[in-house]
C-alpha positions as CSV (number, residue, x, y, z in Angstrom):
1,M,38.6,4.7,6.4
2,K,41.8,2.8,5.1
3,A,39.7,0.6,2.7
4,Y,38.0,3.6,0.9
5,T,41.6,5.3,0.6
6,K,43.0,2.2,-0.8
7,L,39.9,1.8,-3.3
8,L,40.4,5.4,-4.6
9,S,44.3,4.8,-5.0
10,D,43.5,1.5,-6.7
11,E,40.9,3.1,-9.0
12,P,41.9,6.6,-10.4
13,L,38.9,6.8,-12.5
14,L,36.6,6.5,-9.4
15,K,39.0,8.8,-7.6
16,R,38.3,11.8,-10.4
17,L,34.7,11.0,-10.5
18,S,34.3,10.8,-6.7
19,A,36.0,14.4,-6.3
20,I,33.6,15.8,-8.9
21,Q,30.8,14.2,-7.2
22,L,31.7,15.8,-4.2
23,I,31.4,19.2,-5.8
24,V,28.3,18.3,-7.9
25,Y,26.4,17.1,-4.8
26,F,27.2,20.0,-2.9
27,G,25.8,22.2,-5.4
28,A,22.6,20.3,-5.4
29,W,22.1,21.0,-1.5
30,F,23.6,24.3,-1.5
31,S,20.6,26.2,-2.8
32,N,18.1,24.1,-0.8
33,V,18.5,26.1,2.6
34,A,18.0,29.4,0.2
35,I,14.7,28.2,-1.2
36,Y,13.1,27.0,2.2
37,T,14.2,30.4,3.6
38,L,12.8,32.1,0.8
39,L,9.5,30.3,1.2
40,L,9.3,31.0,5.0
41,N,9.9,34.6,4.5
42,M,7.1,34.6,2.1
43,N,4.9,33.2,4.7
44,V,3.5,30.7,2.6
45,S,1.2,27.6,3.7
46,A,2.4,24.0,5.1
47,E,1.0,22.7,1.7
48,I,3.0,25.1,-0.3
49,V,6.3,23.8,1.6
50,A,5.5,20.2,1.0
51,F,4.5,20.6,-2.4
52,T,8.1,22.4,-3.0
53,A,9.6,19.7,-1.5
54,M,7.6,16.9,-3.5
55,I,8.7,18.8,-6.6
56,H,12.4,18.1,-5.8
57,F,11.4,14.3,-6.3
58,L,8.9,14.2,-8.7
59,A,11.1,15.3,-11.6
60,G,13.0,12.0,-11.0
61,V,10.0,9.7,-10.6
62,I,8.6,11.2,-14.1
63,Q,11.9,10.8,-16.3
64,A,12.8,7.5,-14.7
65,P,11.0,5.3,-17.3
66,F,13.1,6.8,-20.2
67,S,16.4,7.9,-18.4
68,G,17.4,4.3,-18.0
69,S,17.0,3.4,-21.7
70,I,18.9,6.6,-22.7
71,I,21.7,5.6,-20.0
72,D,22.3,2.1,-21.9
73,K,22.5,3.9,-25.3
74,V,24.5,7.2,-24.6
75,Q,28.2,7.3,-23.7
76,P,28.2,8.8,-19.8
77,K,30.7,11.6,-20.3
78,K,28.4,13.4,-23.1
79,L,25.3,12.8,-21.0
80,M,26.7,13.9,-17.6
81,L,28.4,17.0,-18.7
82,S,24.7,18.1,-20.2
83,L,23.3,17.6,-17.0
84,I,25.5,19.4,-15.1
85,L,25.1,22.2,-17.8
86,L,21.2,22.1,-17.5
87,E,21.3,21.9,-13.6
88,M,23.8,25.1,-13.5
89,S,21.4,27.2,-15.9
90,T,18.3,26.6,-13.8
91,T,20.2,27.4,-10.7
92,F,21.2,30.8,-11.9
93,F,17.6,31.4,-13.0
94,L,16.5,31.2,-9.2
95,I,17.5,34.8,-8.7
96,F,14.5,36.0,-10.6
97,I,12.2,34.5,-7.8
98,H,11.0,37.2,-5.6
99,E,7.5,37.1,-4.3
100,L,4.4,34.7,-4.1
101,S,3.3,35.3,-7.6
102,D,6.8,34.1,-8.9
103,L,5.7,30.5,-7.3
104,W,4.9,29.1,-10.9
105,L,8.6,30.0,-12.1
106,L,10.0,28.6,-8.9
107,Y,8.2,25.0,-9.2
108,I,9.4,24.9,-12.9
109,L,13.2,25.7,-12.2
110,I,13.0,23.0,-9.0
111,F,11.5,20.7,-11.4
112,V,13.8,21.0,-14.2
113,K,17.1,21.2,-11.5
114,M,16.2,18.2,-9.8
115,A,15.5,16.3,-12.7
116,A,19.1,16.9,-14.2
117,A,20.4,16.0,-10.6
118,S,18.4,12.9,-10.4
119,F,19.2,12.1,-14.0
120,Y,23.1,12.6,-13.5
121,F,23.0,10.4,-10.1
122,T,21.4,7.7,-11.9
123,S,23.9,7.9,-14.6
124,E,26.8,7.5,-12.0
125,M,25.2,4.9,-10.3
126,S,24.6,2.6,-13.5
127,L,28.4,3.7,-14.5
128,L,29.9,2.4,-11.1
129,P,29.4,-1.5,-11.9
130,K,30.6,-0.7,-15.4
131,I,34.1,0.4,-14.4
132,L,34.7,-1.5,-10.7
133,S,34.9,-5.3,-9.9
134,S,32.3,-7.2,-8.0
135,S,34.3,-6.8,-4.8
136,N,35.1,-3.0,-4.9
137,L,31.2,-2.1,-5.6
138,Q,30.0,-2.2,-2.0
139,K,33.0,-0.5,-1.2
140,A,32.1,2.0,-3.7
141,N,28.3,2.5,-2.9
142,E,29.5,3.1,0.6
143,L,31.8,5.8,-0.4
144,H,29.4,7.4,-2.8
145,S,26.8,7.4,0.3
146,I,29.6,9.0,2.8
147,I,30.4,11.8,-0.1
148,W,26.6,12.5,-0.8
149,S,26.1,12.8,3.0
150,F,29.4,15.1,3.6
151,S,28.2,17.4,0.7
152,Y,25.0,17.3,2.3
153,T,26.3,18.5,5.4
154,L,28.6,20.9,4.1
155,G,26.1,22.4,1.6
156,M,23.3,22.6,4.0
157,A,25.6,24.2,7.1
158,L,27.5,26.7,5.0
159,S,24.3,27.8,3.0
160,G,22.5,28.4,6.2
161,F,25.2,30.9,7.3
162,V,25.8,32.5,3.4
163,V,22.1,33.0,3.2
164,Y,22.0,34.5,6.7
165,L,25.0,37.0,6.2
166,L,24.8,37.6,2.4
167,G,21.2,36.8,1.4
168,V,19.5,34.1,-0.6
169,K,20.2,35.6,-4.2
170,M,23.8,35.3,-3.3
171,A,23.6,31.8,-2.2
172,F,21.8,30.9,-5.5
173,I,24.8,32.9,-7.4
174,L,27.4,30.9,-5.5
175,D,25.7,27.5,-6.2
176,G,25.7,28.3,-10.3
177,L,29.3,28.9,-9.8
178,I,30.0,25.8,-8.2
179,L,28.6,23.8,-10.6
180,L,30.4,25.5,-13.3
181,F,33.3,24.6,-11.7
182,A,32.3,21.1,-11.6
183,F,31.5,21.1,-15.5
184,F,35.0,22.1,-16.5
185,L,36.5,19.6,-13.9
186,F,34.4,16.8,-15.6
187,Y,35.4,18.0,-18.9
188,R,39.0,17.0,-18.6
189,V,37.9,13.3,-17.4
190,D,38.2,10.7,-19.9
191,I,35.5,7.9,-19.9
192,E,34.9,5.5,-22.2
193,V,32.6,2.1,-21.4
194,E,31.1,-0.6,-23.7
195,L,27.6,-0.1,-24.3
196,H,25.6,-3.1,-25.3
197,E,24.6,-2.8,-29.0
198,T,20.9,-2.8,-29.6
199,Q,18.5,-1.6,-32.4
200,E,15.6,-1.5,-30.1
201,N,13.9,1.9,-29.5
202,L,13.4,3.2,-26.2
203,L,9.7,1.6,-26.0
204,A,11.0,-1.7,-26.9
205,M,13.8,-1.6,-24.4
206,M,11.2,-0.6,-21.6
207,Q,9.0,-3.7,-22.6
208,D,12.3,-5.8,-22.5
209,T,13.0,-4.7,-19.1
210,F,9.4,-5.4,-17.8
211,A,9.7,-8.8,-19.3
212,Y,13.0,-9.2,-17.3
213,L,11.5,-8.0,-13.9
214,K,8.6,-10.7,-14.4
215,K,11.1,-13.3,-14.7
216,N,13.2,-12.1,-11.9
217,P,10.8,-10.9,-9.3
218,H,13.5,-10.5,-6.7
219,A,14.6,-7.6,-8.4
220,I,11.1,-5.8,-7.7
221,H,11.0,-6.8,-4.2
222,L,14.5,-5.3,-3.6
223,M,13.6,-2.0,-5.4
224,L,10.6,-1.8,-3.2
225,L,12.8,-2.5,-0.4
226,H,15.2,0.4,-1.4
227,S,12.3,2.6,-1.7
228,F,11.3,2.5,1.9
229,I,14.8,4.8,2.5
230,G,12.6,7.6,0.6
231,L,10.7,7.8,4.2
232,T,13.7,10.3,5.2
233,A,12.7,12.8,2.9
234,F,12.7,15.4,5.9
235,D,12.9,18.4,3.8
236,A,9.6,19.4,4.4
237,L,9.1,18.2,8.1
238,V,12.6,20.3,8.8
239,A,11.1,23.5,7.3
240,L,7.6,23.4,9.2
241,M,9.3,22.4,12.5
242,V,11.6,25.5,12.1
243,N,8.6,27.7,11.3
244,N,6.5,26.0,14.2
245,Y,9.2,25.6,17.2
246,Y,12.4,27.2,16.6
247,A,11.8,30.6,14.7
248,S,11.2,32.5,17.8
249,I,15.0,31.7,19.1
250,I,17.2,31.4,15.9
251,A,17.1,32.8,12.7
252,T,15.4,30.6,9.8
253,S,18.4,30.0,7.9
254,L,20.7,29.0,10.6
255,A,18.0,26.5,11.9
256,L,17.6,24.9,8.6
257,G,21.2,24.6,8.1
258,L,21.8,23.4,11.5
259,L,19.3,20.7,11.6
260,H,20.0,19.2,8.1
261,A,23.7,19.4,9.0
262,S,23.5,17.5,12.3
263,R,21.5,14.7,10.6
264,A,24.3,14.5,7.9
265,I,26.9,14.1,10.3
266,G,25.1,10.7,11.2
267,L,24.9,10.0,7.7
268,V,28.7,10.4,7.2
269,V,29.6,8.4,10.7
270,G,27.1,5.7,10.1
271,P,28.4,3.7,7.3
272,I,32.1,3.9,8.7
273,M,30.9,2.5,12.1
274,M,28.8,-0.3,10.5
275,R,30.5,-1.3,7.2
276,N,32.4,-4.4,8.8
277,W,29.2,-5.5,10.8
278,V,26.6,-5.2,8.6
279,N,25.1,-8.3,6.4
280,H,22.1,-9.9,5.0
281,K,20.8,-10.9,8.2
282,R,21.8,-7.8,10.3
283,V,20.4,-5.4,8.1
284,V,16.8,-6.1,9.6
285,Y,18.2,-4.5,12.7
286,V,19.3,-1.3,11.0
287,F,15.6,-1.2,9.8
288,I,14.3,-1.6,13.4
289,A,17.1,1.0,14.8
290,Q,16.0,3.5,12.1
291,A,12.7,3.2,13.3
292,L,13.7,3.7,17.1
293,A,15.6,6.7,16.1
294,I,12.7,8.6,14.1
295,W,10.6,8.0,17.3
296,L,13.2,9.6,19.4
297,W,13.3,12.5,17.3
298,A,9.4,12.6,17.2
299,Y,9.4,12.7,21.2
300,V,12.3,15.4,21.5
301,M,11.5,17.7,18.5
302,H,10.0,20.6,20.6
303,N,13.4,21.3,22.2
304,F,15.8,22.7,19.5
305,Y,19.0,21.3,21.0
306,L,17.3,17.9,21.9
307,S,16.3,17.8,18.3
308,I,19.7,18.6,16.8
309,A,21.3,15.6,18.9
310,A,18.2,13.3,17.7
311,S,19.1,14.4,14.1
312,V,22.5,12.9,14.2
313,V,21.3,9.6,15.8
314,V,18.5,9.5,12.8
315,G,21.4,9.8,10.1
316,L,23.3,6.8,11.7
317,F,21.0,4.4,9.9
318,T,19.9,6.0,6.7
319,T,23.2,5.6,4.7
320,T,23.6,2.1,5.7
321,L,20.4,1.1,4.7
322,W,20.6,2.8,1.4
323,S,23.9,1.7,0.3
324,Y,23.6,-1.7,1.5
325,T,19.9,-2.2,-0.3
326,Y,21.6,-0.3,-3.5
327,T,24.4,-2.8,-3.8
328,L,22.2,-6.1,-3.2
329,L,20.0,-4.6,-6.5
330,Q,23.3,-3.9,-8.4
331,K,24.6,-7.6,-7.5
332,N,21.4,-9.2,-8.4
333,I,20.6,-7.9,-11.9
334,D,22.0,-8.7,-15.2
335,K,24.6,-5.9,-16.6
336,K,22.6,-5.3,-19.5
337,Y,19.8,-4.0,-17.6
338,Y,22.0,-1.8,-15.3
339,G,20.8,1.5,-16.2
340,R,17.2,0.9,-16.9
341,I,16.7,-1.1,-13.6
342,V,18.5,1.5,-11.6
343,A,16.5,4.2,-13.2
344,Y,13.4,2.2,-12.3
345,N,14.9,1.8,-8.7
346,D,15.3,5.4,-8.2
347,M,12.0,6.0,-9.5
348,L,10.4,4.1,-6.7
349,F,12.7,5.6,-4.1
350,L,11.8,9.2,-5.5
351,S,8.0,8.2,-5.6
352,S,8.4,7.1,-2.1
353,A,10.1,10.7,-1.3
354,A,7.5,12.5,-3.0
355,F,4.6,10.9,-1.1
356,T,6.4,11.4,2.1
357,S,6.7,15.0,1.4
358,Y,3.2,15.4,0.3
359,M,1.5,13.6,3.2
360,I,3.9,15.8,5.8
361,G,2.0,18.9,4.2
362,Y,-1.2,17.4,3.9
363,L,-1.4,15.8,7.5
364,A,-0.1,19.0,8.6
365,T,-3.1,21.1,7.2
366,L,-5.3,18.6,8.8
367,E,-3.9,19.7,12.0
368,Y,-1.8,16.4,13.2
369,S,0.9,17.1,15.1
370,L,4.6,17.1,13.8
371,G,5.6,14.6,16.3
372,F,2.6,12.3,15.1
373,I,3.6,12.6,11.3
374,T,7.2,11.5,12.5
375,F,5.8,8.7,14.3
376,L,4.4,7.4,11.3
377,I,7.4,7.6,9.2
378,G,9.4,5.6,12.1
379,L,6.6,3.1,11.7
380,G,7.3,2.9,8.0
381,F,10.6,1.6,8.9
382,A,9.3,-1.1,11.3
383,I,7.1,-2.5,8.6
384,G,10.3,-2.3,6.2
385,A,12.1,-4.7,8.8
386,I,9.2,-7.2,8.4
387,Y,9.4,-6.9,4.7
388,Y,13.1,-7.6,4.5
389,R,12.5,-10.7,6.5
390,W,10.1,-11.9,4.3
391,I,12.6,-11.2,1.2
392,L,15.2,-13.1,2.8
393,K,13.0,-16.1,3.2
394,T,11.4,-16.5,0.0
395,Q,13.9,-15.0,-2.4
396,Q,17.3,-16.3,-3.6
397,L,20.0,-13.4,-3.3
398,G,23.5,-13.5,-4.2
399,E,25.7,-12.5,-1.3
400,I,27.5,-9.3,-0.9
401,Q,31.4,-10.1,-0.7
């Protein structure tokens, strides 16, 4: 942790952004338990649960072709403040969801809320290379993933108790107030970065980006590699596990919160354990370890307490894969294209997450067991290990210092 403490001490702007990031991400996850508790209380089908999970990621997919070009043309503070405000507004409107006939409104609100959250995330990840030196970028990405995981842990766990004690609507109200607090904190931060002057419209910028990617295929392979981490979109899987296996022994909201929180403990601890060990060649072993951990989870998921323990193990490797593959991409593209390529990278990642969410529900409706579905997800990471070995052999990648 000393490396991260020193980084924040040396980079005061990053310190302020990280504090705000903690609050914004906490707010993004705080209402998730409430949403899935609401759905399970309505006795919706597995297909609806999976479709709701898919919408969380689909918004980022649709906006990505345009968001990157906007990021490269607009000052980040103005853009990110607008996104926090939009996310806050849609969160408050969630209190109007009461019954099955309101599902259409729930879908719209989730879509807009997560579009804003995804856009904010892409803006921040495009901002980091512009305000940090190359030597600090990997540590900043690791810190970002730790904060994300900590927010996920705290948000899911506290939300589970809030929903259990105070109800779904109070969770939505508190979430909106959290985002309002983040808005006022961000308003006081001074951010000025140099934007590359261009007279190109959004379509011309997109065409320019495609031409760049065609000349630099390694960037495409790194984006596809990062998209494998989207297989860890377990929201629908966890909701169905709670409904099928644990509802008779523990309250739905508490089970959701504890399962997500336990995995997030691993997400926080993992990069701290592996940051000095992981390198180009060892990443393949992290992919394999992720596959084995998910297979372990598939084997024990019928037991609530063993499932919690396995969730921690599953989380240990995810953030290391996420931060390392993200840094590989950032270090191997030109600064001019940061916003656009990071947006396309997020589009592929979110597409993978949306597809995973949909397939979990689809296979569940075909009466495949949740254990078998989880095994297939682990198999995806085994394929990712093979793909990464191929990338190392065929592509010239700059080392991460």
